[in-house]
N, C-alpha and C positions, 0 to 999 in steps of 0.2 A: 175239697178243692184246694190246690196249692196257691198260696197268696204271696205276691211279691210287691216290692215298691215299683220296680221297673221291669218290664219284659221287652226285649228287643227281638223283632222278627227279622231274622237274617244275620249271618255272621261274617259278612265280607269286611273290607277295610272300613266301611261305615259302621256296621253292626258290632263287630267285636271290639273296636276302639271305643265306641259308645258305652258298651257294657263294662269295659274296664274302668273308664272314667267314672261311670255311675257307682261302681263298687268302691272306688277310691273316695268318693264323696259320702260314703256310708249307706248307700241304698242296697237293699236286698235285691239282687239282680239275677235274671235268667235270660238266656238267649235261645231262640228256636232256630234250628237249622235242618233243612230237609236233605242235605247232601254231605258236603265236607266243610269243616271249620275253615274259615278264611275266604269262603265264597269264590267267585270267579277270579278275582285278582290274584289270590295266592295259588289257586289250583289250576286255572285255565287262562289266566290273563297276564297281568303285569310281570309276575315273577318267573313263571316257566318260559315266557317268550324272551325275557332277557337272558335266560340261560341258553336258549337256542341261538340268540344273536351273538352271545359271547363265543360260542363254538364257531360260528361263521367268521367272526373277527379273527380268532386264533388261526383258522384255516387260511384266511386271507394273508395273514402275516407269514405263514409257512410258504405260501405260493410266491410271496415276494421277498423271501429271505435274502436273496442276492442283493436287493436294494440296501441291505444293512451290512453287507460284507460277509454274509453267512451262506453256507451251502447246506441245503436240505434236499436229499434225493427223493424223487417220486412221492411227494406228500399226498396221502390219500385220506378220505374221510369215510367213516362208517356211519351211515345215516341212522341205522337202528340204535347205535351206541349214543349218538348225539341226542336222539329223542329220549332214550333211557335216562341219560344224565339230567335232562330237563325235568322229567317226571320225578327223579330223585330229589332235585332241588325243591320242587313244589311240595313233595311229601314231607320234607324236612321242615319247611315253613309252616305247613298245616299242623304238624306235631308241636311246633313252637307255640302256636295259638292254643292248642290243647293244654299245654303247660301253663300258659298265661291265665286260662280260664280257672284252672285249679288253684294257682297262686293267689288269684283275686277272689276265690270262693264264689265263683259264678256258676250257677246250675246250667248245664247244657241239656236242652230238651230236644231230642232227635225226632224228626218227622215234619210233615207239612202243616204249617200253622195257618189258622183261619180266624180272622177277627170276628168278634161277636159283640152285641150290645152289652152295656154294663161293664165296660173295661175288662173284657175277657178274651182269651185266645184259646181256641180249640185245637188240640194237636192229636191226631189219630183217635178221635172220640173222647178224649179227656180234656176237661176245662181247667184253665189256669187263669187267675185274676191278678190284676195289678192296678196300682193307682195311676200309673203312666205306661202307655204302650207306644213303642217307637217302631215305625215301619222302616225297614232297611233292606228291602227284598231285591234291590239291584236291577240289572237288565240283562238282556241276551242279544244275540245277533239278530238284526232286522232282516226280514225276507221281502224281496220285491216280487210282485205278481209275474214279472217277466223273467224272474230268476229264482224259481222254486228250488229249494235245497233238498237233495235226496240223501245227503250224508256220504255219498260215494264219489260221484263225478262233479256235483255242484255242492260245495261244502262251505261251512262257516269257520270261524277261528278255532273252535274246539277241535274239529277234525284235522285242521291244518297243523296242529301241534303233535298229532299222533298218527300220521299216515303210516301204513305198514310198509310202503315202499315209496321211494322218491320219484315224483313224476318227471318225465323228460321235458314236458311243456306245461306251463301253467298260465292261466289268464287271471289276473287280480282285478276285480271290479271294485273301484273306489280307492282313493288315494289319501285317505285320512291316516292317522297314526297306525292303525291295525294293518291297512293295506300296504303302506310303504315298508313297514317293518318286515312283513312276510315276503314282500317282493325282494328286499335286500337279502333276507335269509336264504330263500330258495335259489336266487341267482348266484349267491356265493357258493352254494353247494353244487352248482353246475346245472341247475334247471334253466331252461329257456323261458324267460318271464316277460309277459306283456301286461302293462298297467293301463286300464281303461278308466278315464275320469270324465264325468259329465260336465264339469265346470272348466273354464279356460286354463286354470293352473292346477298342478298337483299340490297336495297339502294346502287346500284352498283357504283355510283359516289363517294361514301365516302371511307375513309380509311378502309382497310380490318378489322382492329381491331374493328372499330365502327360497321361494318356490322355484324360481328360475335356476338358482344355483343347484338345488337338489335334482332338477330335471337334467341339467348338464352332467352332474355326477353320475346319475343313473344311466344315462345314455353312454357315458364313457365306460361304465361297468358292463354294458351289453344288454341293459334292460330297455325294452321297447316301451315308449310312453305315448299314449294316445289321449290327448285332451280334447275338450268339446266333443266328446264321443259318448255314445250310450249303447249298452247291450240291450237289444229289443227282444231277443228270444234265444233260447238254447235248445239244441237237439242232442239228446243223450242216447239215442237209439243205437248208434254205432258203437265201435270199440272205445272211442274217446268221446270228446264233446265238440260240437260245432256251435260257435257263438256268432250270431249276426250282430254286427256293430254298425250303428248309424253314425256317420261322421259328416263333416261339412262338405266333403267331396262325394258323398253317397254311401251306399251300404258296402260293407266288407265282411267276409266270413272268415273267422279265425278258428283254427283247429288246435286242440290241446288235450292233454290227459285229464286235467282237473281245472275247474273254474272255482276260484275262491271269491265268495261274496263278502265284501268288506264295506258295506254301504250304510253303516251306522248301527244303532242299537234300538231295542224295543224294551220299554219298562216292564218289569214283572209285577203287574198289578191285577192280573186276572185271577179269579177264584180265591182271593184272599179275604173276601168279606167286606170290601169297601162299600158295596151297594147296601148290604145288610145293615151296616152301621150308619150309612148316610154321609160318608166322607166325600167331599167335593173333588172332582177330577176334571181337568181340561186338557184336551189334546195329549192324552197318554201320560199326563203328569198329575201327581197329587198336589193340590193347592195348599200352600203353607204361608205363614207370616214370617217375619224376620227371625223368629226363634223356633221355627219348624213346627208350630202348632197347626193342626188342621182345623177345619170348621167345627169339629166335634170335640168338646173338652176332654182331655185325658188321652187323646190320640195325636201322635206326632209322626212326621215322615222326614227322612234325610236321604241324601245320596242320589243315585240315578233315577229314582222314582219321582224326584222333585224337579222344578224347572232350572236349577243351576247347572253349571258345567258337569258333565258326566266323567269325573276324574276321581281316582281313589283318594287323593289327598284332600279333595273338596269334601267328599263324604265323611272322612275322619274329622275334619275341622267342624263340619256341621253338627256331627254327633256330639262332639265335646261341648260345643256352644249350647246345644239343646239341653243336655243334662245339667250343665252349670247354671243355666237359666232356671230349670226346675228346682235346683238346690238353693235358689234365691241369691246367687252371686250376681255382681254387677258385670254384665257382658255387653259388648258392642256387636252390632250386626256385622256379618262378614262383608268385606269389600270384594265383590266379584270382579271388579276391574283390576285387581292385583293378584290374580290367580295365575301361577306359572303353568305353561303347557310344555310337555317334553315328548319328543319322538325319538326312538332309539335305533333307527336305521343307521347306516353309515354313509355319509357323515350325519352325526346327530343334529337334532334341531331343538332349540329351547327358546321360549319367548314369554314376555309378560307385557301387559299394557297395550297401548294403542299402536297400530301399524302406521306407517307414514301416510297411507291413503286415508285411514280413519281420522287422523289428526287434521289433515287438510280439509276433509269433508265437514269437520266441526268448525272450520274457519279459524283454527288456531295458527298464529304465526310461529313457525318452528325453526329450530336448528337441528340439522341431521349430521351425525358423524358416522364414519364407517372405517373399520380397520381390518384389512385382509390378513388371514393367518400366514399367507405367503411372505409377509414382512415380519413374522414372529420368529425369534430365535428358537424358542422351545418347540414350536410347530415344525420348523425346519429340521431340528435335531431328531425329532420323533418321526419324521417322514409323514406328517399329517398337515400338509399345507393347504388343503382345500377348505374353503369357507371364509367366514368373516364374523365380526361383531358389528351390529348397527344400533345406534342409540338415537333417540328422539327427545328433544327438550323443548319446553315452552320458551320462546325467544325472549319474552318480556320478564318472566319471573324465575326462569331457570328450573322449573319443575320437570322432573324426569318422567316423561309421558309414556315411553315405551323402550323396550330393549329386545333385540332379535338376533339370535345367534345360530350359525350352522357350522359344524366342524367337530373335531374329535373332543370328547369330554365336555361339551357345552352344557349338557344336562346337569352337570355338577357345578357349573359356573353361574347359572341363572339366579341362584339364591341371592347373590350380591345385589342384583337389580331389585328383586322382590323386597329385600330388607331395606335397601336404600329408599325405595318408593314409600314403604311403610313409615319410615322415619322422616319423610318429606325432604330427602336429601336434594340439594341442588347440583347442577353440573359442576360448578366451581369446587364444591366439597369433594366430589368424586375425583376430580382432577388433582386435588391437593392431598388425597389419601394415598400414601405410598403403597404401590403394588410390588410384590416380590419379583425378582428377575433371576433366571428366566422361567417364566410360567405362561401358560395359556391365558390366565386371568389378566395379565398385563394388557391384553387386547381390549378389555373393557375401558381401562384408563386411556389407552391410545385412541379409541373410538370417540370418547368424550373430548379428548384434546383436539381431535379432528373437527368436531362440531363447533369448537370455540377457536378454531384457527391457531392452535398451539401444538399440533402434532409434531413429534420429533422424528419418528422413524418411517415417514412416508415422503 
């Protein structure tokens, strides 16, 4: 039997990062993967979707070239080539993880891993043992009883990335990050898109101002948005799909070629031996402490299978913290209140901390500042005037409670707020930190200035 210090079950952005950090700390490490190194994120999630979205963005630029004083005749897209490019980007990233495994002398065990008692993992009939076993098996698309996926007419995100032909009409059920990203992509490619959201606002976890701005932008782009609506059944017996949607006004039947179900994710915790080992689970999540130890010594869990936010960067941070704790380093528990969220539709969305509504519900006296990109020189020059930066501060102590952005490139800007909050920066300090001109990032400083009644460019 092969013996290791650490075995990681799953090689997504949680698993492979954990394995690398473990190896750096001197542990003899192995990672078990049933499919492709890099997991969903690199192969079917974060990376290939961003490649699709970039193609959509470039196509949008070509269609609006005249806005920039340029002439492009009859710009066309090749849907197959767009999909092929996305797969190529994903393959390149997966090969990069293979290189990192070799570089860090990590053994890759291919096959389906199952936990066993006595700190063992069985992979295709062979046992491997370790002092520490870290579960990082991730998640998959969640299926609703009213929306069973057949992989052809009713699909999840995986099929949405590799459709053989572009649909003329698509219904996207759910308006979280996955839903709105695919809605933007297919709309940009020329598909007639309808977004159906059960809650009153699209991107419902975001600040309400952001949700309303995205809805305006989507409608302007020709995307139909139905909020406070629910798909109660689908009929796939005909050529396309007929979806019955329950709205405030009554029932409506929508017809489309494809229905994309983007209603959340389901943890991959079945058949991996949790029950055999006695690992505690509650509502589809493995229970862990602040350092990702389960109730059974020697077994740990990180990423989407645990109760924290289901985000790639969260899984990576959890894995690093987990192995550093195993190594005996002094580590602090993650602050889940300072985790940035990013959505890569157009306009992009990025946020961290409390929304205005959440701050008010907590009874905090706040200062709120907002700066529209329509007043930004860089945004005007780039032709990206949609959106804004919104900041929320504690009125008494100046603590930066939240930051919410919607606009071009904001997913690259949000780190300023994350770092500022980590360092307990006050509004006054942000205001007095010189921001370069002309940049989109100036809008952060201007929004803070607005909160403190010192804004110059409004």
